[in-house]
N, C-alpha and C positions, 0 to 999 in steps of 0.2 A: 495875357498871351505872350509867349516868348518872342524875342526878336527874330528877325530873318536869319541871322547867323546861328541861332540855336534851334531852328526847326529841323525836323528830320527831312531826309531827302524825299520821302514820299509826299510831303506837303509842298515841295517846290513846284511851282507852276511852270509848265513848258508851253511856249507859244504853239498853238495848234498847227501852224504851217510847218513847224520844225519837225514834228514827230509823225503827223498823219500820213505823209508820203511814205515814210519808212515802214509804217504799219501796213499800208496797202501793198507795198513791194513784198514784204515778208509774207503777207497773206497769199499772194499769187505764188510765191516761192513754195509755201507749204501746201497749197492746193495741188500743185504739180506732183509733189511727193505723195499726197493722199491718193491721187489718181493712180499713180504707179502701184501703190499699196493695194488698191481695189483690183487692178488688172492682175497683179500677182496672185491674189486670193482667187480670182476667177480662173486663172491658169491652173492652180492646184485643184480646184473643183472640177475642171474639165479633165484633168489627168485622172482623177478618181472616177469620173463618168466613163472614160475610155477603158480603164482597167476593169471595171465591173461589168461593162457591156460586152467586153471581150471574154470575160470570165465564164468558163464552163467547168465541168468537173475535172477535166484533165489540166486546165490552166491553174486551178486552185491547188491541185495536188502536185506541186512542183517539188521535185527531189532536190535535196541540198547539193547534190553533185551534178545536177543537170547543167549543161552549158548555157550561159547567159546569151539570150538572143540580142541581135542588133536593135530590134524594136524596143526590148526591155531596157537596154542600156541608154537609148535615146530618151525614153520616158523618164528614166531615173535622173539623167543629167538635166532634163527639163524641170523636174520637180525640185532638184537641188538649186538650180538657177532661180526659180520662182521663190523658193524659200530665202535665198540670199537677197533677192530684190526686196522681199518683205522686210527682212531684218535691216537692210540699209535704209529703206524708206522710213522705218520707225526711228532709227538712229538719227536720220536727217531731221525729222519732225522735232525731236528732243533738242538736238544741237542748235537748230535755227531758232527755236523759241528761247533757248538759253542765251544765245548771242544777242537776240533782241532785248532781253532783260538787261544784259551788260551794257548795251547801247543806250538804253533808257537811263540807267544809273550814271553813265558817263555824261550824257546830256544834262542831267540834273546837277551833277557836280560842276560842270562847266558854267552853268547858270548861277550856281551858288557862290562860286569863287569871287566874282565882283561884289556880291552883296556882303561878303565878310569884310572887305576893305572899305567900309563906310567912313565918312569924314570924322565920326566920333572916335574911330580907332586910329586915326592918323594924327601924329603930333609933329610939330615943327616950331621953328622960331619965327615970330612975326617979322616980316620984312625980308626974310631970307627965302631963297627958292629951294632950300634943302628940307624936304619932308620925308618922313619915314614912318613905318608902321610900328606901333608899340609891340613889345615882345610877345604878348599873348596872341594878338591878332596875327603876327608874323608866323607863329608856330601853327595856328589854326590853318592859315592860308597854305603853308608849306605842306602840312599833313593832308589837307584836302586835295591839293594839286598832285601830290604823290599817289593818293588813292585814285584820283581821276585817270592818271596815266596808266596805272595798273589795270583799271577797268577797261581802258582802251586797248591795251595789249591783249588781254584775255578775249575781248570782243573780236578783235582782228583775227586771232588764232581760231576762234570758234567759227567765224564766218568762212575762213579758208577751209577748215575741216568740213563744214556743211557742204561746201561746193564739191569737195572730193567725194564725200559720201553720196551725194546726189548723183554724181557721175557713175559711181559703182552700182547704185541702185538701177539706173537706166541701162547700164551695160548688162547687168544680170537679167533684167527683164527682157531685153532684146535677145540675149543668149537663150533664155528659157523659151521664148517664142520660137526661135529658130530651131532648137532641139525638138520642140513639140511638132512643128510643121514637118521636119524631117522624119519624125517617128510616124506621122500620119501617112507620109509618102511611102515609107517602108511597109506600113500596114496595108495600104491600098495595092501596092505592087505584089504583095505576097498572097 
């Protein structure tokens, strides 16, 4: 069996308390996004129901040159907003899962770094306090540390991006709901 410094990162054990909390937080984060996705799909279905329940022979034979009604414009804006919310929700699910993967790799690298600097890889002069890593261990340690910080930078970027995308998904869902309610008010008043 290879030494700890030669194992792949996938075999590096992470203490359960280190990563379990992060997984639970990410699961709640993604469940919110999945719920917005469900609501957006329901909104699109509701728009379809309204359009086909209002549809009669004159409604379906709309001329290309007919003036767009305010009701139709509001329904169209509602559908576009729901579609944008669906797209942003799906992007959020992907980006947040990817950020969690980068976070896991970063944690594994942080745990692996001290294992590379084992006493067998350290040399020094007996009686002196000056110890140093041999050249091979130093290059492994430097390379691993550089990779870990790159993983951390990508993770941080993806987490910020996921937050922005989630905001736009929620905003689009709210706008779609508002446009839909306004279109129903217009429909009732006419």
